[in-house]
C-alpha positions in Angstrom: 21.0 12.6 -9.0 23.3 10.0 -7.4 22.0 6.5 -6.6 20.5 6.1 -3.2 22.2 3.3 -1.1 19.7 1.0 0.5 20.5 -0.8 3.7 21.7 -4.5 3.7 20.1 -7.3 5.6 22.4 -6.7 8.6 20.8 -3.3 9.1 18.8 -2.6 12.3 15.1 -1.9 12.4 15.8 1.8 13.0 18.1 1.8 10.0 15.4 0.2 7.8 12.8 2.7 9.0 15.2 5.6 8.5 15.9 4.4 4.9 12.1 4.0 4.2 11.5 7.6 5.5 14.3 8.9 3.3 12.9 7.1 0.2 9.4 8.4 1.1 10.7 12.0 1.3 12.7 11.7 -1.9 9.9 10.3 -4.0 6.7 11.7 -2.4 6.2 14.6 -4.8 6.7 12.5 -7.9 4.6 9.5 -6.8 1.7 11.1 -4.9 -0.5 11.6 -8.0 -0.3 7.8 -8.7 -1.1 7.1 -5.1 -4.1 9.4 -5.1 -5.5 7.8 -8.3 -4.9 4.3 -6.8 -6.7 5.1 -3.6 -9.5 6.9 -5.4 -10.1 3.9 -7.7 -9.9 1.5 -4.8 -12.6 3.5 -3.1 -15.1 3.3 -6.0 -17.2 0.5 -4.5 -17.6 2.3 -1.2 -18.4 5.6 -2.9 -21.1 3.8 -5.0 -22.5 2.1 -1.9 -22.9 5.4 -0.1 -25.1 6.6 -3.0 -27.5 3.8 -2.2 -28.1 5.1 1.4 -27.6 1.6 2.8 -25.1 1.0 5.7 -22.1 -1.2 5.1 -22.5 -4.5 7.0 -19.3 -6.7 6.9 -21.3 -9.7 8.1 -23.8 -9.4 5.3 -21.9 -8.3 2.2 -23.9 -6.5 -0.6 -25.4 -8.6 -3.3 -25.4 -5.7 -5.8 -23.6 -6.7 -9.0 -22.4 -3.1 -9.6 -20.8 -3.1 -6.2 -18.8 -6.2 -6.9 -17.9 -5.1 -10.5 -16.6 -1.8 -9.1 -14.7 -3.8 -6.4 -13.0 -5.9 -9.1 -12.2 -2.8 -11.2 -10.9 -0.9 -8.2 -8.7 -3.8 -7.0 -7.2 -4.2 -10.5 -6.6 -0.5 -11.0 -5.1 -0.2 -7.5 -2.6 -3.0 -8.2 -1.6 -1.4 -11.5 -1.1 2.1 -10.1 0.7 0.9 -7.0 3.1 -1.0 -9.3 3.7 2.2 -11.3 4.4 4.0 -8.0 6.9 1.4 -6.9 8.7 1.3 -10.2 9.0 5.1 -10.1 10.4 4.9 -6.6 13.0 2.4 -7.6 14.0 4.3 -10.7 14.5 7.5 -8.7 16.6 5.6 -6.1 18.8 4.5 -9.0 19.3 8.1 -10.1 16.9 8.0 -13.0 14.3 10.5 -14.0 10.6 9.6 -13.8 9.2 8.3 -17.1 5.5 7.5 -17.0 5.5 5.7 -20.4 8.2 3.2 -19.4 6.9 2.8 -15.8 3.3 2.1 -17.0 4.6 -0.3 -19.7 6.6 -2.2 -17.2 3.8 -2.3 -14.7 1.3 -3.4 -17.3 3.6 -6.3 -18.4 3.6 -7.7 -14.8 0.0 -6.7 -14.0 -1.7 -10.1 -14.7 0.9 -11.8 -12.6 0.5 -9.3 -9.8 -3.3 -9.8 -9.8 -3.0 -13.6 -9.8 -0.4 -13.7 -7.0 -2.3 -11.2 -4.9 -5.4 -13.4 -5.1 -3.4 -16.5 -4.3 -1.7 -14.7 -1.4 -5.0 -13.7 0.0 -6.3 -17.2 -0.2 -3.2 -18.5 1.5 -3.5 -16.0 4.4 -7.2 -16.8 4.7 -6.4 -20.6 4.9 -3.7 -20.0 7.4 -6.0 -17.9 9.6 -8.6 -20.6 9.5 -6.2 -23.4 10.4 -4.4 -21.5 13.1 -4.0 -17.7 13.6 -0.2 -17.7 13.7 0.4 -19.4 10.3 -1.9 -16.8 8.8 0.0 -13.9 10.4 3.3 -15.5 9.3 2.4 -15.7 5.6 0.7 -12.3 5.7 3.9 -10.7 6.9 5.9 -12.6 4.2 3.5 -11.4 1.4 4.1 -7.8 2.3 7.1 -8.1 -0.2 4.9 -9.6 -2.9 4.8 -6.5 -5.1 8.5 -6.0 -5.4 9.1 -9.7 -5.9 6.6 -9.8 -8.8 7.8 -6.6 -10.3 11.6 -7.2 -10.1 11.8 -11.0 -10.4 10.6 -13.1 -13.3 8.9 -16.0 -11.4 5.7 -18.0 -11.8 2.9 -17.4 -9.2 3.8 -20.3 -6.9 7.5 -19.5 -7.0 6.7 -15.8 -6.3 4.9 -16.7 -3.1 7.7 -19.1 -2.1 10.3 -16.4 -2.8 8.4 -14.0 -0.4 8.6 -16.6 2.3 12.3 -17.3 1.7 13.2 -13.6 1.7 11.3 -12.7 4.9 11.9 -15.8 7.0 15.5 -14.9 8.0 14.5 -11.3 8.8 11.0 -12.1 10.1 11.4 -10.2 13.4 12.9 -7.2 11.7 10.1 -7.1 9.1 7.5 -7.6 11.8 8.9 -4.8 14.0 9.3 -2.5 11.0 5.7 -3.1 9.9 4.3 -2.7 13.4 6.2 0.6 14.1 5.2 2.0 10.7 1.6 1.1 11.2 1.5 2.6 14.7 3.1 5.9 13.3 0.4 5.9 10.6 -2.4 5.4 13.1 -1.1 8.2 15.3 -0.9 10.5 12.2 -4.5 9.6 11.3 -5.7 10.3 14.8 -4.0 13.7 14.7 -5.4 14.6 11.3 -8.9 13.5 12.4 -8.6 15.6 15.6 -7.6 18.7 13.6 -10.3 18.2 11.1 -12.8 17.7 13.9 -11.8 21.0 15.5 -11.9 22.8 12.2 -15.4 21.4 11.4 -16.7 22.4 14.8 -15.5 25.9 14.4 -16.8 26.3 10.8 -20.2 24.9 11.8 -20.4 27.3 14.7 -19.7 30.1 12.1 -22.6 28.9 10.0 -20.9 26.8 7.4 -23.1 24.0 6.0 -21.9 20.5 7.1 -22.2 18.9 3.6 -19.1 20.6 2.0 -17.2 20.0 5.2 -18.0 16.3 5.1 -16.8 16.2 1.5 -13.6 18.0 2.4 -13.0 15.5 5.3 -13.5 12.6 2.9 -11.0 14.1 0.5 -8.5 14.6 3.3 -9.0 10.9 4.3 -8.2 9.8 0.7 -5.2 12.1 0.7 -3.8 10.5 3.9 -4.3 7.0 2.5 -2.4 8.0 -0.6 0.5 9.4 1.4 0.4 6.1 3.4 0.6 4.1 0.1 3.7 6.0 -0.9 5.3 5.4 2.5 4.5 1.7 2.8 5.6 1.1 -0.8 8.9 2.7 0.2 9.1 0.5 3.2 8.4 -2.7 1.2 11.0 -1.6 -1.3 13.6 -1.1 1.5 12.8 -4.4 3.1 12.9 -6.2 -0.2 16.3 -4.7 -0.9 17.6 -5.7 2.5 16.3 -9.2 2.3 17.7 -9.7 -1.2 21.2 -8.4 -0.3 24.0 -10.9 0.5 25.6 -8.9 3.3 
């Protein structure tokens, strides 16, 4: 398979989104399993909390040790599998064949750095949001490229964060527009899927089907939509990183 040509930094927002869509279509079948496992593991704490029968209250987080242990495990596993997913996307763009052993080994080697920089990025976004909203939004947008920076550049944590800022700053409006448009498209797709599922559930319940299996099916569909979104947004961050890193 020939190497896929990614757009340069002079590309328009529409060109960037078109490239991300092309990468998404090209890699979806080979990366969706990793996306599904990543989303499933990230959902472990919520799945556990549902078994307790207690409502989720964001203002009063759970004090259950198992919940927070599953949160840590889910976060770590999500970062590892999302890294495997992105490495496979990049390999396929370069004309290579998927190789889970090599991809997992490469992701595992950068995993500690990815976890550390993700935590530091979260703290930086939180601090920026507390100081003023706009600084928080600015660094949040910059850190969208954190995964490719950590995976493809051998930098320490502080330099990785600084590298994200230096890459995004010249293209900040393009990155912002791309992220907003992609998020809006995702929201529309989620609403459409939810509407279709709602209609199907209503019809099946009217036909006498029990609601419990329908709820389980709806939850599985929700995880599937999130996995597809992970594949797409990984493709978008990869395209934006390539554009920001190019010299022309």
